[in-house]
ZAMARGU-4260 file (C-alpha; in steps of 0.2 Angstrom, whole numbers, plus 5000, padded with zeros to 4 digits):
<rodrens>
0) 5814/5472/5780 | 5796/5476/5775 | 5794/5488/5760 | 5788/5504/5767 | 5788/5514/5751
5) 5771/5522/5749 | 5761/5528/5735 | 5771/5531/5719 | 5787/5522/5724 | 5796/5537/5716
10) 5813/5531/5718 | 5810/5513/5712 | 5819/5503/5699 | 5810/5511/5685 | 5823/5516/5671
15) 5814/5533/5669 | 5819/5537/5687 | 5837/5535/5684 | 5841/5554/5684 | 5831/5556/5700
20) 5841/5542/5708 | 5858/5549/5701 | 5855/5566/5711 | 5852/5556/5727 | 5867/5545/5725
25) 5877/5561/5725 | 5871/5565/5743 | 5875/5547/5749 | 5860/5537/5745 | 5864/5519/5740
30) 5855/5505/5730 | 5850/5497/5747 | 5843/5514/5753 | 5832/5515/5738 | 5822/5501/5745
35) 5819/5511/5761 | 5807/5526/5765 | 5815/5543/5763 | 5813/5553/5779 | 5815/5572/5781
40) 5820/5580/5797 | 5814/5598/5796 | 5825/5608/5807 | 5823/5627/5811 | 5841/5627/5818
45) 5848/5645/5818 | 5861/5655/5827 | 5849/5671/5828 | 5840/5665/5844 | 5843/5654/5860
50) 5827/5645/5856 | 5835/5637/5841 | 5854/5638/5843 | 5854/5620/5849 | 5842/5612/5836
55) 5855/5605/5824 | 5861/5593/5837 | 5843/5588/5840 | 5840/5585/5821 | 5855/5574/5821
60) 5848/5563/5834 | 5831/5562/5825 | 5841/5557/5809 | 5850/5544/5819 | 5834/5537/5826
65) 5826/5536/5809 | 5841/5528/5801 | 5842/5515/5814 | 5824/5511/5812 | 5826/5508/5794
70) 5823/5524/5785 | 5834/5535/5774 | 5834/5552/5784 | 5840/5569/5777 | 5840/5586/5786
75) 5833/5601/5778 | 5831/5618/5786 | 5817/5632/5788 | 5819/5649/5794 | 5816/5656/5811
80) 5815/5674/5819 | 5816/5678/5837 | 5801/5687/5845 | 5811/5692/5860 | 5824/5700/5850
85) 5812/5709/5838 | 5800/5714/5852 | 5796/5733/5852 | 5805/5736/5835 | 5799/5736/5817
90) 5806/5718/5816 | 5791/5712/5826 | 5781/5714/5811 | 5790/5699/5803 | 5786/5687/5817
95) 5768/5681/5813 | 5772/5681/5794 | 5787/5669/5798 | 5774/5656/5804 | 5768/5655/5786
100) 5785/5656/5778 | 5790/5641/5789 | 5774/5631/5785 | 5776/5635/5766 | 5794/5630/5766
105) 5792/5614/5774 | 5777/5609/5764 | 5788/5614/5748 | 5802/5603/5752 | 5792/5588/5758
110) 5782/5589/5742 | 5796/5593/5730 | 5808/5579/5737 | 5794/5566/5738 | 5798/5562/5756
115) 5788/5548/5764 | 5787/5555/5781 | 5796/5568/5792 | 5801/5574/5809 | 5799/5593/5812
120) 5809/5601/5825 | 5805/5619/5832 | 5809/5630/5846 | 5804/5649/5845 | 5786/5654/5846
125) 5781/5653/5827 | 5791/5638/5823 | 5779/5627/5832 | 5763/5632/5823 | 5773/5634/5807
130) 5778/5616/5808 | 5761/5611/5813 | 5752/5620/5799 | 5764/5611/5787 | 5760/5594/5795
135) 5742/5597/5795 | 5743/5600/5776 | 5754/5584/5774 | 5749/5568/5765 | 5763/5559/5774
140) 5766/5553/5792 | 5774/5567/5802 | 5779/5570/5820 | 5783/5587/5829 | 5798/5588/5842
145) 5800/5603/5853 | 5817/5610/5855 | 5813/5613/5874 | 5813/5626/5887 | 5827/5637/5893
150) 5833/5635/5911 | 5828/5650/5922 | 5841/5664/5925 | 5846/5668/5943 | 5850/5684/5952
155) 5853/5683/5970 | 5842/5668/5972 | 5828/5676/5961 | 5822/5666/5946 | 5822/5677/5930
160) 5817/5676/5912 | 5815/5687/5897 | 5799/5695/5904 | 5809/5700/5920 | 5820/5711/5908
165) 5805/5719/5900 | 5797/5723/5917 | 5814/5729/5923 | 5813/5743/5909 | 5796/5749/5917
170) 5804/5749/5934 | 5819/5758/5928 | 5808/5771/5920 | 5798/5773/5936 | 5814/5776/5946
175) 5812/5760/5956 | 5829/5752/5950 | 5845/5760/5943 | 5855/5757/5928 | 5866/5744/5937
180) 5852/5733/5943 | 5843/5733/5926 | 5860/5728/5918 | 5862/5714/5931 | 5844/5708/5926
185) 5848/5709/5908 | 5864/5699/5910 | 5856/5685/5921 | 5839/5682/5912 | 5844/5670/5898
190) 5857/5658/5903 | 5858/5647/5888 | 5849/5638/5874 | 5830/5635/5874 | 5814/5644/5872
195) 5807/5657/5885 | 5804/5648/5902 | 5787/5652/5908 | 5770/5646/5901 | 5773/5658/5886
200) 5769/5655/5868 | 5782/5642/5864 | 5779/5631/5879 | 5760/5634/5877 | 5760/5628/5859
205) 5772/5614/5863 | 5760/5608/5877 | 5745/5610/5865 | 5754/5599/5852 | 5758/5585/5864
210) 5740/5586/5870 | 5734/5585/5852 | 5744/5569/5850 | 5757/5575/5838 | 5772/5574/5849
215) 5779/5560/5859 | 5774/5560/5878 | 5786/5572/5887 | 5792/5581/5872 | 5785/5598/5877
220) 5792/5598/5895 | 5809/5590/5892 | 5821/5605/5894 | 5832/5610/5880 | 5849/5605/5887
225) 5844/5588/5894 | 5848/5570/5890 | 5829/5568/5890 | 5828/5580/5875 | 5841/5571/5866
230) 5832/5554/5868 | 5816/5562/5864 | 5823/5567/5847 | 5830/5550/5844 | 5814/5541/5848
235) 5804/5553/5836 | 5815/5547/5822 | 5811/5529/5826 | 5792/5533/5829 | 5790/5540/5811
240) 5795/5523/5804 | 5782/5516/5816 | 5769/5528/5809 | 5773/5522/5791 | 5772/5504/5796
245) 5755/5507/5804 | 5749/5519/5790 | 5745/5533/5802 | 5743/5550/5795 | 5742/5568/5803
250) 5724/5569/5799 | 5720/5553/5808 | 5727/5561/5824 | 5722/5579/5822 | 5703/5577/5824
255) 5691/5589/5832 | 5693/5579/5849 | 5711/5581/5848 | 5710/5600/5846 | 5698/5600/5861
260) 5711/5591/5871 | 5724/5604/5866 | 5713/5619/5871 | 5709/5610/5888 | 5728/5608/5892
265) 5731/5626/5887 | 5717/5632/5898 | 5722/5622/5913 | 5740/5628/5912 | 5736/5646/5909
270) 5743/5647/5892 | 5746/5661/5879 | 5733/5671/5870 | 5742/5666/5854 | 5736/5648/5856
275) 5719/5654/5850 | 5727/5661/5834 | 5738/5647/5831 | 5726/5633/5835 | 5713/5641/5823
280) 5726/5641/5809 | 5732/5623/5812 | 5714/5617/5812 | 5710/5627/5796 | 5725/5618/5788
285) 5719/5601/5795 | 5701/5604/5788 | 5694/5603/5806 | 5679/5614/5810 | 5685/5625/5825
290) 5679/5642/5828 | 5684/5656/5840 | 5668/5653/5850 | 5673/5635/5854 | 5687/5642/5865
295) 5674/5650/5877 | 5664/5633/5877 | 5679/5624/5884 | 5685/5639/5895 | 5668/5638/5904
300) 5672/5620/5909 | 5691/5619/5912 | 5699/5626/5928 | 5715/5635/5928 | 5726/5625/5940
305) 5744/5629/5936 | 5755/5641/5946 | 5766/5646/5931 | 5773/5662/5924 | 5768/5675/5918
310) 5754/5675/5931 | 5762/5663/5943 | 5779/5660/5949 | 5786/5643/5942 | 5793/5639/5925
315) 5792/5625/5913 | 5808/5617/5919 | 5800/5616/5937 | 5784/5607/5929 | 5796/5595/5920
320) 5804/5591/5937 | 5787/5585/5944 | 5781/5575/5930 | 5779/5587/5915 | 5764/5587/5903
325) 5761/5568/5904 | 5758/5570/5922 | 5746/5585/5919 | 5737/5575/5906 | 5735/5560/5917
330) 5727/5571/5930 | 5716/5580/5918 | 5711/5563/5910 | 5707/5555/5926 | 5696/5570/5931
335) 5686/5568/5915 | 5693/5583/5905 | 5702/5574/5891 | 5696/5563/5877 | 5706/5546/5880
340) 5701/5538/5863 | 5711/5550/5852 | 5725/5542/5842 | 5743/5549/5845 | 5760/5548/5836
345) 5765/5533/5847 | 5752/5523/5837 | 5742/5522/5854 | 5728/5532/5861 | 5729/5546/5874
350) 5722/5534/5887 | 5735/5520/5882 | 5749/5533/5884 | 5743/5539/5900 | 5744/5522/5908
355) 5762/5523/5907 | 5763/5541/5912 | 5770/5547/5929 | 5758/5555/5942 | 5763/5572/5948
360) 5776/5571/5962 | 5769/5570/5979 | 5769/5586/5988 | 5772/5597/5973 | 5765/5615/5973
365) 5764/5619/5955 | 5748/5611/5949 | 5734/5615/5961 | 5720/5603/5966 | 5704/5605/5957
370) 5695/5610/5973 | 5707/5625/5975 | 5711/5631/5957 | 5717/5648/5952 | 5701/5650/5943
375) 5686/5639/5942 | 5686/5642/5923 | 5700/5645/5910 | 5710/5661/5909 | 5708/5664/5890
380) 5692/5672/5887 | 5684/5677/5870 | 5676/5694/5871 | 5663/5701/5859 | 5653/5717/5858
385) 5651/5733/5847 | 5670/5736/5848 | 5674/5718/5843 | 5660/5710/5833 | 5671/5695/5827
390) 5679/5693/5844 | 5694/5698/5854 | 5705/5688/5866 | 5709/5692/5884 | 5720/5683/5897
395) 5713/5685/5914 | 5724/5674/5924 | 5729/5682/5940 | 5718/5697/5938 | 5708/5704/5952
400) 5699/5716/5940 | 5685/5708/5930 | 5677/5724/5924 | 5685/5740/5918 | 5677/5756/5911
405) 5687/5771/5906 | 5691/5784/5893 | 5700/5779/5877 | 5717/5785/5874 | 5719/5781/5856
410) 5736/5779/5846 | 5739/5773/5829 | 5756/5766/5832 | 5764/5756/5847 | 5779/5768/5846
415) 5768/5783/5850 | 5759/5774/5864 | 5775/5769/5872 | 5781/5787/5872 | 5765/5792/5881
420) 5767/5778/5894 | 5786/5782/5897 | 5782/5801/5898 | 5768/5797/5911 | 5754/5803/5900
425) 5744/5788/5903 | 5734/5788/5919 | 5726/5776/5931 | 5708/5771/5924 | 5713/5775/5906
430) 5709/5763/5891 | 5725/5763/5881 | 5721/5758/5863 | 5734/5754/5850 | 5726/5751/5833
435) 5732/5748/5815 | 5743/5734/5822 | 5732/5719/5815 | 5737/5706/5802 | 5734/5718/5788
440) 5737/5734/5796 | 5753/5731/5805 | 5756/5723/5794 | 5760/5707/5803 | 5750/5709/5819
445) 5765/5713/5830 | 5766/5708/5849 | 5764/5721/5862 | 5775/5713/5876 | 5786/5728/5878
450) 5773/5741/5882 | 5762/5729/5892 | 5778/5725/5903 | 5782/5743/5905 | 5764/5746/5911
455) 5767/5732/5924 | 5784/5739/5929 | 5776/5756/5932 | 5762/5748/5943 | 5749/5751/5931
460) 5746/5732/5925 | 5728/5731/5932 | 5725/5750/5933 | 5726/5754/5914 | 5717/5743/5901
465) 5727/5740/5885 | 5718/5736/5869 | 5724/5732/5852 | 5720/5723/5836 | 5738/5717/5837
470) 5744/5703/5848 | 5752/5700/5865 | 5767/5689/5870 | 5764/5674/5880 | 5774/5683/5893
475) 5761/5697/5894 | 5750/5699/5909 | 5739/5713/5916 | 5723/5720/5910 | 5725/5717/5891
480) 5714/5713/5876 | 5721/5708/5859 | 5716/5701/5842 | 5702/5714/5842 | 5692/5710/5826
485) 5688/5716/5813 | 5705/5725/5814 | 5706/5744/5811 | 5714/5742/5793 | 5698/5735/5786
490) 5687/5747/5795 | 5683/5737/5811 | 5675/5748/5825 | 5692/5750/5833 | 5696/5761/5819
495) 5681/5772/5823 | 5686/5776/5841 | 5690/5794/5847 | 5700/5800/5861 | 5689/5800/5877
500) 5676/5788/5871 | 5671/5777/5886 | 5676/5759/5884 | 5671/5744/5895 | 5679/5727/5896
505) 5670/5714/5906 | 5678/5697/5907 | 5663/5689/5917 | 5650/5694/5904 | 5663/5691/5890
510) 5659/5709/5883 | 5669/5723/5876 | 5660/5738/5870 | 5661/5757/5868 | 5647/5769/5874
515) 5644/5776/5857 | 5627/5774/5848 | 5627/5763/5832 | 5621/5779/5823 | 5636/5788/5828
520) 5647/5774/5824 | 5639/5773/5806 | 5642/5792/5804 | 5661/5789/5808 | 5662/5774/5797
525) 5656/5785/5782 | 5670/5797/5785 | 5683/5784/5788 | 5696/5781/5775 | 5708/5766/5775
530) 5726/5770/5776 | 5736/5764/5761 | 5745/5747/5762 | 5762/5752/5758 | 5772/5737/5763
535) 5781/5727/5749 | 5790/5710/5748 | 5785/5697/5761 | 5775/5710/5772 | 5766/5716/5757
540) 5761/5699/5751 | 5756/5695/5769 | 5745/5710/5771 | 5735/5706/5755 | 5733/5688/5758
545) 5730/5686/5777 | 5713/5683/5784 | 5705/5690/5800 | 5713/5686/5816 | 5697/5678/5822
550) 5700/5665/5808 | 5718/5662/5813 | 5726/5675/5802 | 5729/5662/5789 | 5735/5666/5771
555) 5726/5653/5762 | 5708/5657/5766 | 5701/5656/5749 | 5691/5644/5738 | 5702/5632/5727
560) 5699/5637/5709 | 5699/5625/5694 | 5710/5628/5680 | 5696/5635/5670 | 5694/5649/5682
565) 5699/5667/5678 | 5712/5665/5691 | 5722/5655/5679 | 5718/5664/5663 | 5731/5675/5654
</rodrens>
């Protein structure tokens, strides 16, 4: 076969490489194998979450595909944590930092082992951007494979998912359901392997990666426990060899236009607010000029056309059954919303892939026609104003309220805010503010699905505005604004709010502001003192390295120094 070894031919016949080859012989590499490309399969398999519990079998499929195509594949692992299990606890502070731990660990193995290419397989929310940040940094061909969506739960004919349980807690607190009903919801919501079923963060990011061209067509919508997913993984192993043969690298695919395609699909589907954070971070690693303001430019042009949870009623498996993401992309491309000339991991362009894609099933009701969309523009809106000079992210899908003005109810922790909600101390019309939950202040920028779902369960989803410098889950819906930047920990205006200040959120005007003069804000700023950053270990390192959320909360936002720099001096 053709010699696919690239660059340095690290494991060539050079006598100096005998020790390197000896180590590889111990794991089964043969003389003939040394003539072939070394292919990594980066798996985030773990038993700590249903999103990832099935991934080892998928990694074996990718390994088989790569071997059959002429590579020498080897599986290695990266960590994962479960957002759903850690939600509402101190463990949620580790969620976003895990994205960077995953990226760093994959980059480390690929670099240290001199791999020629790799397949990365992820399931839970942070696996996908973690894998993609690593891929964006890579100087070797790579493909991402999504572990797939979970099937919906079922209780008396009603489809359930994890958000049903969080909202059930709010209904239980409100006295609308009893202990027995809540337990039945809990037991039925998550029936097996796969990532949370709605258009939440995992399914959103998987869809974005496919739209970007970094996954094979159909990868994002093939369910976790399906033959299609197994075949998807096998084909990814084969495809990585094709990319080597064609000399196609991630940065050939991950262009500015590719990111615009990703944002377009996210807007059309009504995806998670976390897509803003993650796509900015991936673009940073890929060296693509993408800013938070670019999301509003695309938001103005792209209609929201998908009836998917959390604001709709269908789940990702339903979308798969009517043609999946390939059919959605075909619809968007034919309507002029996607760049067709972008290269993809198939070695073909988006337009060439779409020729072979199915159309949406006739008579389906999940994807609405362009003349009758949910919204004429996208549901993810970037807000700015004196409360968020660097931006904030609102998800307005399904909302009837476009403007809310009310008194600030200010809390410095999610725990205190949750107690106030559960004790019925938050009233209709209030603006509930949870601060010091940003990337540095959290530290770790935890998600607020628990409290937002409780508000929905109590019937306050559109009657109380919830603001934070932290994040929201992809499963969150209601009148919520997150990623407020600059964050409280660095003295952003949200740190200066006082109980009773009148705050306005206006999604039509894309504004968020507090009715306090600049002179008064400056006076408060002079008297403000930053809380100490007391975290140690991984959270401590993260707090000191992480950038503003408006830049993607990346941990390498610094200039590269030369070895003559004081950074390297003793």
